[in-house]
N, C-alpha and C positions, 0 to 999 in steps of 0.2 A: 789693622783694621783700616776702612776704607777712607781718605783725605777726605775731607770738606771741600766741596767745590760751590760757592754762595751761586755761582754762575748755572749751572744744573738746576739748583733750588727754583731761581726762577723763571728757569724753561720749562721747568715741571709746573708751573702753574698754572690753573687752566677753572676760569670761574664760566659760569654761564649767566647772561642775564634772566631777569624775571620770564622774560618771553620765547627764552631761547638764545637770546643777541649773543654775540662773541665776548660783547662788553659787559661787565654786569651792571646792573640797571642802578642808576643813580637816585638814590631814597633822598627825595627831597618835602621831608616833614620834620620837623622840630619836636615834635612830640605823637606817640603810637598809640592807637587803641587798644584795647582790652576786649573778650570774650566774654570774660567775668570779675568782679570784683577780687575772688581770692587769686587770679593771675596775677594783677596789679599786685597785690599786697605782697605774695610771693617775688615780684619783681623787684618791688623796692628791697627788701631783704635780703637777694641776692640769688636765691632759689630757683628761678624758672629760666630754662637752658633754651635759650633763641629767642627770649622777648626783649621787647628793646619799650626802653622807658623812655626818653627823655636824650633827647640828641646831645645833649653835654656828659650824658652818660656813659653812650655810643651809638652808633647807627650803622647801619647794614653797608654802607660807605666806608667809614673808617673803618672799621672789622675788616671789608677786604683788603684793604694796603695795608694794616695792620699786620695781616696775617701774611702779606707779601711780602712788608720789612722781618718781619720774625724769622721766614725762611731763608730770605738773603743771609741773614745775620746767625741764623742756626741759633737761635732763643725759644723757648716752650711759647713766647706773646709776647705781642708790642702795642703800644697803646697812642696812637697821631695825639698830636697837638698842633695847637695854634702857630708856633713859633719853636726856632731851636730853643731860645731862651727859655720858654714854656716847658719844655721839657726837661731841660738844664735844671731851672729852679723847682718844679713837680717832684723831681728826685730826690734831690736835697732837704726841701722841705720835708718829703714823704719820711727821709730817711734818719734824719739829724733831728735834735731836740735841746734844747736851751744845757749847757755844761758840755755840750760835744764840739768835737774838733777833727778837721778837717787836714791834708796834707795834700797839696797840690799842687801841679806843677807851674814854675817860675813864669813860663811865657805859653799862652793861654788867651783866647780870643776876650776883646778889651770887656767885649760886656760881662763875660761869664767872669773875669777878673774881678771888675767891679761889685758885682753883686755878693762875691764871696769875700772881699776885702772891706767895701762901704755899707752895705744891706745886711747881711749875716749877723754881724755883731750886735745889730739891734734887739736879737731875739737870743742872745747869748749863746751864739754859737762863732769860735774862732778857726784860724785858718792859716798856717804856715804852709810860706811858700818856697818850691825846692827846686833844684836843679835836678829835672827825673832821670837824667840820663846816668847819672852815680848814687847808682845804690845804700853807697855808706852814709851820703845826706839824705835821701827816706826815710831809713833806718832811723839817725840823730836825731829828724822830724817828731816820728809816731812816739804819742802819750799814750798816757793810758787809758785815755776817754776817745781815743781818735778810732772815730766809726768809719770815716771814708777816706780813701787813695783816689783823685782826682787827678787824670790827666786828657792829655790829647793824643791820637795815636800819631798823628804828625802836626807839630805845633806851628799858633799861627804867632807870631808867622815868621819864626825864625827857622821853620821845618826840618823841627829835631826830632827825633824817632825815640819811642817810647820803648823800652823792650817789655813786651808785656810780659811775656811768661814771668821773667825778672819781679816782675812788679807784682804778678797777682800772688806768687808766693809768698813775700813780703806782706802784703795786706791779709792774709788769709792766714798766716802767722798770729798776727796780732788781730783774728777778728775783725777783720773792718772788709769791707766792702771795694773793690776795684771797680770803676765807674769811669770808662770812656768816652769822649767823643772823637767818633769816627768820620766825621763830615768828609777832610779833605781823603780819606780813603776808601772809599765804599768799594767791594770788590776785590780790592787789591792785600785787603788786610782783615781781618775776621776775629776780632779780640775775643767773642765769646769763647772759640775755640783755641785761645791762648790765655784761658783762665780768667779774662773779666767778668764781673758778676752783670754788670750791665752795659748796653752799649746805647749811646745818643747819636742822632743826627740833626743836624741842621737840613731838613727835605726839599729847604728853597735852594739849596750850592746844586752839587752836582747830583743829585738825585733827579730832581724834576729838569734841571739842566735850562729852562727858560725862562728865567727871572722874572716870571709873571706872578711870584707863589709864595707867602710866607708860612713855613709849616714846620714840623718838628717833629720826633716819635723817641720812642721810650722800648729798648727792646730787653726783654728779662725775662724771670720767671714767670711761671702764671700765677703764683702768690702776690707777688710784687704787683702785675699788673692789675689784676683782682683788687689787692689794698688801694690802691691810684683811684682806680674807680667806685672805690667804697663809697655808699651816699652819707655815710655818718662820720667818719675821720679820712677819706681820700685827696690825696691834694689835690689831684688833677681834675674829679670832680668838684672839690669845693672852690679851689680858685679857677675854676672857669674859663680856662685859657681853650675854647672849644676848637677842630678844625674842622669848617664850612665841606660839608658832603660834596657840592660840585668840584671843588678844589683837590679834595680828596680825588676823585673821581679822575681829573685832568692829571695829577702826580703818579697814579694808576699807570696809564697809557704811556708815560713817558719813561716809567722803570722799564720799560718794557725795552728799551734800547740802549740802557745803561752800560750793558757788557760792551757793545758797537764804542759808545761816546769814550768812556773811560779808556779802552786803549787808544782810541785816537788825540785824544789829548795829551795820554804820555807818551807817544810817540813823537808830537810836536813839540814838545817841553824837550824831551830828552836831545832831541835835534838841537834847539835853539841853544841848550846848558851847552852841548858841548862845545857848539860854536863861541859862544862868548869866553868859554873858560880860554879855548884856544887864541883868543884874541888878549889873554890877560887880565879879562874883567874881571870884579871879586861876585862871582856866582856862585849860589847855594842851591842845591838841587838833590834829592836822594839816590839819584841815578848815575850823579859823577864819582867815580873811585874817592875823589878826594874829601867826600862828603862825614864826616865822622862817624855815622851810623849806615855807611852805604849796606854794608855785611850784616848788619842788624834785621834791615828794611827785606835784604834777599831774604836771609834766615825766616822770617813771620811769613812771607808776602804769600798766599793763598791762588794768586792762579797767573797767568803770564800774561799781566797786563801791564807792564812797566812799573812806573816809580809815580804816577800820579802826574796831575797837569798842575802843578803850582812848583814857582821857583821863584828865586829873589836873586835881586842884583844890587850892588852898592854904587851907587855912580859919584858918589864923593862929599855932597851935601845935597840942600833942601831946594837952591836955586837952580842947579841942576836937573835934579830929581824934574820938579815941577815945568822947567821948559821943555823936558825929554817926553813926560806923557804931555800935554798938550800938542807938543809937534804930532807926537804919535795918532794920537788923536785927529788929527788936521788933515793926515796923512791915511785914515782909513783902518788904523793899525788894530785900532780898539777902540774902547772907553774907557774916559778915565772917572772911575766908578767903583766902590767899596762893592761886595759880595764876589761871588767865583761860580766856575760850573758852568758859563754860560757861552754861545754855540762863539761868539765874538771872545779875543782876547781882554780883559778885564783887569787895568794897575792902579793902583795907590800905593802914596807913601804911607804908611804903616804908623807913624809918629806922629803924625796928625788928622788919623781918619781912625782905620780900626783896633788903634792900640792906643788912641790919644786918652785913655780913664787914666792909662797908667803915667807918673809923675816924670819928666825929663830925666831928671836923676837916673830913675828906676830904669828907663829905656837905656841910657848910654848904660848902665851896668851891666842891663842883660844883653848889650849887643845890637838893639833897634835905633842905629843911625839914624839922622835927618836925610841921609842921602841915600836909605833904603826905600827900593819896590819890590813891590809887592807883585806878580803878576798870577795873574788865571789864565793857562795858554787855550784858546779857542780852539774851533776843530777846522783851522783854514786848510784846501785843500792843496794848495802850494806853499808850502814850509819854506823852501826854499827863497821866492818870493819876497814870501815874509821877512825872510833873516834879513838881506840884503836891503828892505828899505828900513828895517829898525837900525842897519847900521848906518844909512845915509843920517838919517835923524840925529846918531851918538854924535858923527863927524858933525852934523849943523850947529849942534849944541855946547860943544867942547867934551863929550865923556872921553872919544876919542880923539 
């Protein structure tokens, strides 16, 4: 069987614009006309192929982007949403109901954690959080009413790597869905091909790459996507988190350079991680042999794009972390900002930002220390120069 190559799937995409343009035409309409009343009725019933009803349901621009992302992930179909959280909440609300149970990774994006822990219990859905890297812990957490196993391919912010083949076997043995957030590792890992049922991305991050758009996507079976869009009971249709067509077209254009960007993000991150480790700093990066799941990542990777653009550095305490980040920003090494995937390096202290929804006690239990800095390494053209300037900043604030 030929090995799936997501970059090839993207390279083979080709859409003509309405007037023969090399870019698909942007559909700048919220609603669409019909030549007959019967066709409108059929479209409401989901029985009119190729017809558009209302942009909250679908639009040409959003469908083009969804098709491209489905090709990249190797899924039957995809639906784009107004944010990554809209994709996450939409899938969960579609597949789970009162009385159901979810097993989720203990380290995930703070917004996802808050949704699972604080919001879903109001609707009678409970979640057990486990160390996803330990299959025995996952098995122990699964209950008779478990409907979903949820994880991130590379966890936020600790960069733990999920063994997706093992997790898919466990989920399917208990008639549960494996849902994977692949935001940190587009192209690098292909969860659908490793057994996942559904893949989610925050398109805001690496896939768009410009920090100018908030968007998400759900990749899965055609039946799932049809269900999500159903006018009577589809979570994405009824909850209303619709991506604007102009933004969809913008992401589509940026998607074409994703393979180039991911390779360079990885190259720069690998260089810095090795330098930091050689200095004796507490660095975590999946490309280092010291990473506990280094071999798991290698076994699952789909292309030779390296190990991604994310790394963490523990500098001891929050005071040093803040001082270092402020100085790096002053020296134009990047921005003290949340999010990731930008052309410049972004850095933040997860404990007081993207993981602040998790209590301090739980953060310490998980290993999210006050001195932990999460880096999204940029596309610097001279990474050696970047390292020397970072080293000087570390010396100035007493990290080294």
